[in-house]
C-alpha positions as CSV (number, residue, x, y, z in Angstrom):
1,M,-3.6,-40.2,-22.4
2,K,-0.4,-40.6,-22.8
3,I,1.9,-38.6,-24.9
4,D,4.2,-41.2,-27.1
5,M,6.6,-40.4,-29.5
6,S,4.5,-39.8,-32.8
7,Y,3.1,-36.7,-31.3
8,G,6.1,-34.8,-32.3
9,S,5.8,-36.5,-35.8
10,G,4.4,-33.3,-37.1
11,G,1.8,-35.6,-38.3
12,K,-2.1,-36.0,-36.9
13,Q,-1.3,-36.1,-33.3
14,T,1.4,-33.1,-33.1
15,G,-1.9,-31.2,-35.0
16,N,-4.5,-32.6,-32.4
17,L,-2.1,-31.7,-29.6
18,I,-1.7,-28.1,-30.9
19,H,-5.5,-28.0,-31.9
20,E,-7.1,-29.6,-29.0
21,V,-5.2,-28.0,-26.4
22,F,-2.6,-25.1,-27.1
23,L,-5.0,-23.1,-29.5
24,K,-7.6,-23.8,-26.9
25,H,-6.2,-22.1,-24.4
26,F,-3.8,-19.5,-25.9
27,N,-6.4,-18.8,-28.7
28,N,-5.5,-15.5,-30.5
29,K,-5.7,-14.2,-34.0
30,T,-1.8,-14.1,-34.1
31,L,-1.4,-17.6,-32.7
32,N,-4.3,-19.3,-34.8
33,K,-3.0,-18.5,-38.1
34,L,-0.3,-21.0,-37.4
35,E,2.7,-19.7,-39.4
36,D,6.4,-19.8,-39.5
37,A,6.7,-16.8,-37.5
38,A,4.3,-14.2,-36.0
39,V,3.8,-10.6,-37.6
40,L,3.6,-8.2,-34.1
41,S,2.9,-3.9,-33.9
42,V,5.6,-2.6,-31.8
43,S,6.5,1.1,-31.0
44,G,9.6,2.4,-30.0
45,K,12.3,0.5,-28.2
46,I,11.4,-3.4,-27.1
47,A,12.9,-5.2,-24.7
48,Y,13.3,-9.0,-25.5
49,T,14.1,-11.6,-23.4
50,T,14.4,-15.8,-23.1
51,D,14.3,-18.3,-20.3
52,S,13.2,-22.2,-19.4
53,F,12.0,-23.9,-16.6
54,V,13.0,-27.4,-15.5
55,V,11.1,-27.0,-11.8
56,T,10.4,-30.1,-9.9
57,P,7.7,-30.9,-8.6
58,L,5.9,-29.3,-12.0
59,F,2.7,-28.5,-9.3
60,F,3.3,-26.5,-6.3
61,N,1.6,-24.9,-3.8
62,G,0.7,-21.2,-5.2
63,G,1.7,-22.5,-8.5
64,D,3.1,-24.7,-11.5
65,I,5.7,-25.1,-14.4
66,G,2.9,-23.2,-17.0
67,K,2.4,-20.1,-14.6
68,L,6.0,-19.7,-13.5
69,A,6.8,-19.5,-17.2
70,V,4.9,-16.9,-17.9
71,C,5.4,-14.6,-14.6
72,G,9.5,-15.3,-15.2
73,T,8.8,-13.9,-18.3
74,V,7.0,-10.9,-17.8
75,N,8.5,-10.3,-14.9
76,D,12.0,-10.0,-17.0
77,L,10.8,-7.5,-19.3
78,S,9.2,-5.7,-16.4
79,M,12.2,-5.1,-14.5
80,M,13.9,-2.8,-17.6
81,G,10.9,-0.8,-18.0
82,A,9.1,-2.7,-20.5
83,R,5.5,-3.1,-20.8
84,P,5.3,-6.8,-21.5
85,R,2.9,-7.5,-25.0
86,Y,4.1,-11.1,-26.3
87,L,5.2,-14.3,-25.3
88,T,6.7,-17.6,-27.2
89,A,6.4,-20.7,-25.7
90,G,8.2,-23.9,-26.9
91,F,7.7,-27.2,-25.0
92,I,9.9,-30.2,-24.6
93,I,7.9,-33.1,-23.8
94,E,9.0,-36.3,-22.5
95,E,7.3,-39.4,-23.8
96,G,4.8,-40.5,-21.3
97,C,3.5,-37.4,-20.1
98,E,0.1,-37.2,-19.3
99,L,-2.0,-35.4,-22.3
100,A,-4.5,-33.8,-19.1
101,L,-1.3,-32.4,-17.4
102,I,-0.3,-30.8,-20.4
103,E,-3.5,-29.5,-20.6
104,K,-3.8,-28.5,-17.3
105,I,-0.4,-26.4,-17.8
106,A,-2.1,-24.7,-20.8
107,E,-4.9,-24.1,-18.6
108,S,-2.3,-22.0,-15.9
109,M,-0.4,-20.5,-18.3
110,A,-3.5,-18.8,-20.5
111,A,-4.4,-17.9,-17.0
112,A,-1.2,-15.7,-15.9
113,A,-0.7,-14.5,-19.6
114,K,-4.6,-12.9,-18.9
115,E,-3.6,-11.6,-15.7
116,A,-0.1,-10.2,-16.7
117,K,-2.2,-8.6,-20.1
118,V,0.2,-10.5,-22.5
119,M,-0.4,-12.8,-26.1
120,I,0.8,-15.7,-26.4
121,V,1.7,-15.6,-30.1
122,A,4.0,-18.5,-30.9
123,G,5.3,-21.5,-29.9
124,D,7.0,-25.6,-30.6
125,T,6.5,-28.8,-29.2
126,K,9.3,-31.4,-29.6
127,V,8.6,-35.0,-27.7
128,I,11.7,-36.7,-26.2
129,E,12.3,-39.9,-25.3
130,G,11.9,-39.9,-21.0
131,N,9.7,-40.8,-18.4
132,G,6.9,-38.0,-18.1
133,G,8.9,-34.7,-17.7
134,I,8.1,-31.5,-19.3
135,Y,10.0,-28.5,-19.9
136,I,9.0,-25.1,-21.1
137,N,11.1,-22.5,-22.9
138,T,9.4,-18.8,-23.0
139,S,10.9,-15.6,-25.0
140,G,9.0,-12.4,-24.7
141,I,8.9,-9.3,-26.2
142,G,7.9,-5.9,-24.1
143,E,7.7,-2.3,-25.1
144,I,10.0,0.2,-23.3
145,M,8.0,2.2,-21.1
146,K,11.3,3.9,-19.3
147,E,14.8,4.1,-20.8
148,K,18.0,4.0,-18.5
149,I,16.3,1.7,-16.1
150,S,19.6,-0.4,-15.0
151,I,21.7,-2.7,-12.8
152,T,24.3,-0.4,-13.9
153,N,22.5,3.0,-12.8
154,C,22.5,2.6,-9.0
155,H,23.3,6.2,-6.7
156,V,24.9,7.0,-3.9
157,G,22.1,8.3,-1.9
158,D,19.4,5.9,-3.4
159,V,17.4,3.7,-1.0
160,V,16.7,-0.2,-1.8
161,I,12.7,-1.0,-1.6
162,L,11.9,-4.9,-1.8
163,S,8.2,-5.6,-2.8
164,G,7.5,-8.3,-0.2
165,N,8.5,-11.3,1.8
166,L,11.3,-13.5,0.8
167,G,11.7,-17.1,0.7
168,E,8.3,-18.1,-0.2
169,H,8.8,-20.0,-3.7
170,H,11.8,-21.3,-2.3
171,A,9.8,-22.8,0.5
172,A,7.6,-23.9,-1.1
173,I,9.0,-26.1,-3.6
174,L,11.3,-27.8,-0.9
175,S,8.3,-28.3,1.4
176,G,6.7,-29.9,-2.3
177,R,9.4,-32.3,-3.0
178,M,10.5,-33.2,0.9
179,G,6.5,-34.2,1.6
180,I,6.3,-31.6,4.8
181,E,2.7,-30.2,5.4
182,N,2.7,-26.6,6.0
183,N,0.8,-23.0,4.5
184,I,3.9,-21.9,2.4
185,K,2.6,-20.9,-0.6
186,S,5.1,-19.8,-4.0
187,D,4.8,-16.3,-4.6
188,C,4.5,-16.7,-8.3
189,A,3.3,-13.7,-9.8
190,P,3.6,-11.2,-12.5
191,L,5.2,-8.0,-11.1
192,N,4.1,-5.7,-14.3
193,S,1.3,-4.0,-12.5
194,I,4.0,-2.7,-9.9
195,V,6.1,-1.3,-12.4
196,A,3.5,0.0,-14.4
197,G,2.5,1.9,-11.1
198,L,5.8,3.2,-10.5
199,L,6.0,4.7,-13.4
200,K,2.8,5.9,-13.4
201,E,3.8,8.1,-10.6
202,N,6.4,9.4,-11.9
203,I,9.6,7.7,-10.1
204,N,12.4,7.9,-11.1
205,V,13.5,4.6,-11.2
206,H,17.2,3.7,-10.9
207,C,17.3,-0.1,-11.2
208,M,15.1,-2.8,-10.7
209,R,15.8,-6.7,-10.7
210,D,13.3,-9.6,-9.7
211,V,14.6,-11.8,-6.4
212,T,15.1,-15.1,-8.2
213,R,17.6,-17.5,-8.1
214,G,20.4,-16.7,-5.8
215,G,18.2,-14.5,-3.9
216,L,18.4,-11.1,-2.5
217,A,22.0,-11.6,-1.5
218,T,22.9,-12.1,-5.0
219,V,20.7,-9.7,-6.8
220,L,22.3,-7.3,-4.3
221,N,25.8,-8.2,-5.1
222,E,25.3,-7.9,-8.5
223,A,23.7,-4.4,-8.4
224,A,26.7,-3.2,-6.0
225,D,29.4,-4.3,-8.5
226,N,27.9,-3.2,-11.7
227,S,26.7,0.2,-10.3
228,S,30.3,0.7,-8.6
229,C,28.5,1.0,-5.5
230,A,28.6,-0.4,-2.2
231,I,24.7,-1.2,-0.5
232,E,24.4,-1.8,2.9
233,I,21.2,-3.0,3.9
234,W,19.0,-3.5,7.4
235,E,17.9,-7.4,9.2
236,E,15.2,-5.4,10.7
237,A,13.8,-4.5,7.7
238,L,13.9,-7.5,5.7
239,P,9.7,-8.8,5.6
240,V,10.0,-12.9,5.9
241,S,7.1,-14.3,7.6
242,S,7.5,-16.7,10.7
243,E,6.2,-19.4,8.8
244,V,9.4,-19.3,5.9
245,Q,11.4,-18.3,8.7
246,G,10.9,-21.1,11.4
247,F,11.2,-23.7,7.8
248,C,14.8,-22.0,7.2
249,D,15.7,-22.3,10.9
250,I,14.7,-26.2,11.1
251,L,16.4,-26.9,7.4
252,G,19.5,-24.4,7.9
253,L,18.5,-21.7,5.2
254,D,19.3,-18.7,5.2
255,P,16.3,-16.4,3.2
256,L,18.7,-14.1,1.7
257,Y,19.8,-16.8,-0.3
258,M,16.4,-18.2,-1.7
259,A,14.7,-17.4,-4.7
260,N,11.3,-15.8,-4.9
261,E,9.1,-15.7,-8.3
262,G,7.3,-12.6,-7.2
263,K,9.6,-10.3,-5.7
264,M,11.3,-7.6,-6.8
265,I,13.8,-4.6,-5.7
266,A,13.5,-0.9,-7.1
267,V,16.5,1.4,-6.1
268,V,15.0,4.9,-6.2
269,P,15.9,8.2,-5.2
270,E,16.0,8.8,-1.2
271,G,13.6,12.2,-1.7
272,Q,10.9,9.5,-3.8
273,A,11.1,6.4,-1.6
274,E,8.1,7.2,0.2
275,K,6.3,7.6,-2.5
276,A,7.4,4.5,-4.4
277,L,6.3,2.9,-1.1
278,M,2.5,3.8,-1.2
279,S,2.6,3.3,-5.1
280,V,4.2,-0.5,-4.8
281,Q,1.7,-1.0,-1.6
282,K,-1.4,-0.4,-3.7
283,S,-1.0,-3.8,-6.0
284,K,-2.1,-7.0,-4.9
285,Y,1.6,-8.3,-4.8
286,G,3.2,-5.7,-3.1
287,K,1.2,-5.1,0.4
288,N,4.5,-6.5,2.2
289,V,6.9,-3.7,0.9
290,R,9.9,-2.1,2.5
291,I,12.4,0.0,2.3
292,I,15.3,-2.5,3.4
293,G,18.6,-0.8,2.6
294,R,20.3,2.2,0.9
295,V,23.1,3.0,-1.7
296,L,26.7,4.3,-0.2
297,E,30.0,4.9,-1.5
298,G,32.4,1.7,-1.7
299,S,31.9,-1.6,-2.8
300,G,30.1,-4.7,-1.9
301,V,26.7,-5.9,0.4
302,R,27.0,-5.4,4.1
303,M,24.3,-6.1,6.6
304,K,23.7,-3.9,9.5
305,T,22.6,-6.9,11.7
306,R,19.6,-6.7,14.7
307,L,22.5,-6.6,17.0
308,Q,24.0,-3.3,15.6
309,G,26.8,-5.5,14.1
310,S,27.9,-5.3,10.4
311,R,27.8,-9.1,8.2
312,T,29.0,-9.2,4.5
313,I,27.0,-10.7,2.4
314,D,28.4,-12.4,-0.6
315,V,26.7,-14.0,-3.6
316,L,25.5,-17.5,-3.5
317,Y,28.3,-20.0,-3.8
318,G,27.7,-23.5,-5.0
319,E,24.6,-24.9,-5.5
320,G,21.4,-23.3,-4.5
321,L,19.8,-26.5,-2.6
322,P,17.1,-27.4,-4.0
323,R,16.9,-26.4,-7.6
324,I,14.1,-24.2,-8.0
325,C,13.1,-23.0,-11.3
């Protein structure tokens, strides 16, 4: 069955979509009331974020737009030292979209939310003219577990930890678009378990960022600029799978500028680096964690190459191809 404009009318078809798809998969006592707003319980300071997802293709090796929407918002909250609690989900659906596809996306979102231990407590649907596409906006609220984790808080002497391999999401999306057959899977995943582990171990985390659009290079430059410091990374320490590296070599891509959806950096004091490394390794999403660099006096980001040269690492300029989220 295909969606038509009547599903956006607010009448019977809209009600059917809400009850037979979204409430079926997002079922919880707060959402089920279908109030104009959700009444929530939080304590202390909160983190609040919002994001929109427009990925093509909607389904890819390792995930889909629904999983991406949940993980992306969970990760943004987590990077502020927050425990994600509640999400909202807004769907903009083009007419012609298959109802079965929407249900598959909702099922994926429910599974991702369950893994991340968050509740989807409010939502909205709109139907517009189009060719069967779907776009999702999610907002999230999290309770702050540790304050002063900030992109402005890197200190000279800190080390930079990367939670795993670079470029997998970008390569998976591009492979799907180009019809390239390989075993590369998107790294799309919730990172809140890694963050919770670091804080439980009393690691004095100064800064965390998830490595998404713009890639590692852009994230590191943002940290260096906002903390008025320099960051040096080591090419030999950067984790990239052989399959992704081969993919990059063929297409002329640089893993430093490729997007990820399940990787993060943590900037921690040097004396706690090994303890932080072991903490991240305990997570199912941190098996390939590495210490990749350090914070220095100065400005900008540079990389010590395998040949012991020095390469300036700038932010991504122009369009990152392909657009991946």
